[in-house]
C-alpha angles and dihedrals in degrees: 000000000000122000097009094123097247096116094105092050092046090052092050093045092049093043092242118148115227116236106258094181103103125151117267090244088070091063104040125054123214117265111240112255090232090063092050091048097050093050090053091243095304086129117064125210117260114262117268092030 
């Protein structure tokens, strides 16, 4: 059935490797602009944001 959360187990059971190549933006969240402003730009925004 679709969207039941068994995709990982189906991939393991069928010996299919999941695709680990995701864009970096999927792993890092943007830093709030307020945080960048109060640190006087010592913190830089995450790439791809």
